[in-house]
C-alpha atoms as a printed R data frame, in Angstrom:
   type eleno elety resid chain resno       x        y       z
1  ATOM     1    CA   UNK     A     1  63.961  -91.686  68.789
2  ATOM     2    CA   UNK     A     2  65.957  -88.687  68.592
3  ATOM     3    CA   UNK     A     3  69.648  -88.161  67.980
4  ATOM     4    CA   UNK     A     4  69.694  -86.718  71.385
5  ATOM     5    CA   UNK     A     5  68.568  -89.120  73.163
6  ATOM     6    CA   UNK     A     6  69.998  -91.863  71.785
7  ATOM     7    CA   UNK     A     7  73.206  -90.135  72.483
8  ATOM     8    CA   UNK     A     8  72.570  -89.705  76.160
9  ATOM     9    CA   UNK     A     9  71.135  -93.449  76.737
10 ATOM    10    CA   UNK     A    10  74.947  -94.485  75.527
11 ATOM    11    CA   UNK     A    11  76.555  -92.251  78.049
12 ATOM    12    CA   UNK     A    12  74.185  -92.881  80.748
13 ATOM    13    CA   UNK     A    13  74.898  -96.757  79.780
14 ATOM    14    CA   UNK     A    14  78.533  -96.285  79.943
15 ATOM    15    CA   UNK     A    15  78.069  -94.115  83.370
16 ATOM    16    CA   UNK     A    16  76.317  -97.141  84.962
17 ATOM    17    CA   UNK     A    17  78.687  -99.533  83.967
18 ATOM    18    CA   UNK     A    18  81.677  -97.798  84.628
19 ATOM    19    CA   UNK     A    19  79.772  -97.239  88.482
20 ATOM    20    CA   UNK     A    20  79.095 -101.166  88.095
21 ATOM    21    CA   UNK     A    21  82.898 -101.733  88.230
22 ATOM    22    CA   UNK     A    22  83.716  -99.648  90.541
23 ATOM    23    CA   UNK     A    23  81.086 -100.862  93.036
24 ATOM    24    CA   UNK     A    24  82.447 -104.518  92.115
25 ATOM    25    CA   UNK     A    25  86.340 -103.985  92.335
26 ATOM    26    CA   UNK     A    26  84.992 -103.645  96.292
27 ATOM    27    CA   UNK     A    27  82.301 -106.238  96.478
28 ATOM    28    CA   UNK     A    28  84.157 -109.313  94.862
29 ATOM    29    CA   UNK     A    29  87.460 -108.959  97.030
30 ATOM    30    CA   UNK     A    30  84.954 -109.075 100.143
31 ATOM    31    CA   UNK     A    31  83.615 -112.259  99.069
32 ATOM    32    CA   UNK     A    32  86.493 -114.607 100.129
33 ATOM    33    CA   UNK     A    33  88.051 -116.495  98.140
34 ATOM    34    CA   UNK     A    34  84.939 -118.534  96.386
35 ATOM    35    CA   UNK     A    35  83.008 -115.638  95.246
36 ATOM    36    CA   UNK     A    36  79.894 -116.825  93.760
37 ATOM    37    CA   UNK     A    37  79.636 -117.701  89.635
38 ATOM    38    CA   UNK     A    38  76.861 -115.447  88.975
39 ATOM    39    CA   UNK     A    39  78.909 -112.732  90.186
40 ATOM    40    CA   UNK     A    40  82.207 -113.567  88.525
41 ATOM    41    CA   UNK     A    41  80.704 -113.782  85.112
42 ATOM    42    CA   UNK     A    42  78.713 -110.030  86.060
43 ATOM    43    CA   UNK     A    43  82.129 -108.527  87.106
44 ATOM    44    CA   UNK     A    44  83.964 -110.517  83.642
45 ATOM    45    CA   UNK     A    45  81.093 -108.914  81.254
46 ATOM    46    CA   UNK     A    46  81.369 -105.483  82.880
47 ATOM    47    CA   UNK     A    47  85.296 -105.372  83.084
48 ATOM    48    CA   UNK     A    48  84.793 -106.633  79.101
49 ATOM    49    CA   UNK     A    49  82.714 -103.808  78.005
50 ATOM    50    CA   UNK     A    50  84.831 -100.968  80.250
51 ATOM    51    CA   UNK     A    51  88.399 -102.030  79.563
52 ATOM    52    CA   UNK     A    52  88.734 -100.999  76.111
53 ATOM    53    CA   UNK     A    53  87.567  -97.240  77.442
54 ATOM    54    CA   UNK     A    54  89.409  -97.263  80.690
55 ATOM    55    CA   UNK     A    55  92.812  -98.961  79.293
56 ATOM    56    CA   UNK     A    56  93.907  -95.924  77.370
57 ATOM    57    CA   UNK     A    57  93.093  -93.519  80.205
58 ATOM    58    CA   UNK     A    58  95.325  -95.927  82.231
59 ATOM    59    CA   UNK     A    59  97.621  -96.089  80.466
60 ATOM    60    CA   UNK     A    60  98.858  -92.493  79.985
61 ATOM    61    CA   UNK     A    61  98.194  -91.634  84.360
62 ATOM    62    CA   UNK     A    62 100.764  -91.819  86.065
63 ATOM    63    CA   UNK     A    63 101.148  -94.810  89.025
64 ATOM    64    CA   UNK     A    64  99.188  -93.142  92.085
65 ATOM    65    CA   UNK     A    65 100.527  -95.748  94.344
66 ATOM    66    CA   UNK     A    66  97.903  -98.533  93.350
67 ATOM    67    CA   UNK     A    67  94.764  -96.248  93.437
68 ATOM    68    CA   UNK     A    68  93.399  -96.472  89.413
69 ATOM    69    CA   UNK     A    69  91.551  -93.177  89.045
70 ATOM    70    CA   UNK     A    70  90.652  -94.142  85.400
71 ATOM    71    CA   UNK     A    71  87.287  -94.375  86.319
72 ATOM    72    CA   UNK     A    72  87.470  -90.956  88.067
73 ATOM    73    CA   UNK     A    73  88.442  -89.156  84.634
74 ATOM    74    CA   UNK     A    74  86.378  -91.346  82.629
75 ATOM    75    CA   UNK     A    75  83.517  -90.076  84.219
76 ATOM    76    CA   UNK     A    76  84.099  -86.673  83.912
77 ATOM    77    CA   UNK     A    77  84.668  -86.924  80.229
78 ATOM    78    CA   UNK     A    78  81.171  -88.705  80.216
79 ATOM    79    CA   UNK     A    79  79.538  -86.140  81.662
80 ATOM    80    CA   UNK     A    80  81.672  -83.350  79.837
81 ATOM    81    CA   UNK     A    81  80.467  -85.190  76.396
82 ATOM    82    CA   UNK     A    82  77.214  -85.128  77.442
83 ATOM    83    CA   UNK     A    83  77.095  -80.868  78.466
84 ATOM    84    CA   UNK     A    84  78.130  -80.760  74.556
85 ATOM    85    CA   UNK     A    85  75.635  -83.533  73.165
86 ATOM    86    CA   UNK     A    86  73.070  -81.059  74.950
87 ATOM    87    CA   UNK     A    87  74.379  -77.672  73.751
88 ATOM    88    CA   UNK     A    88  74.940  -79.379  70.109
89 ATOM    89    CA   UNK     A    89  71.695  -80.629  69.840
């Protein structure tokens, strides 16, 4: 496996996990007071993976009335990093 393939794989993984976090943030509250334990486990794992990336961005961004735009900012950064990887290698 080439370095470019490895870096693209890592970037794609984080893109997928961030999209999963956004989707789960809408689904879990809709499940009511007692979501299924498997859904809770998946949401917890996704949060543990993404929080080290989203947390610092969230602290930098100003408050937008309860809306969290940190996933969008991180996705833009991941896209830009992907383009840099393509250009550099």
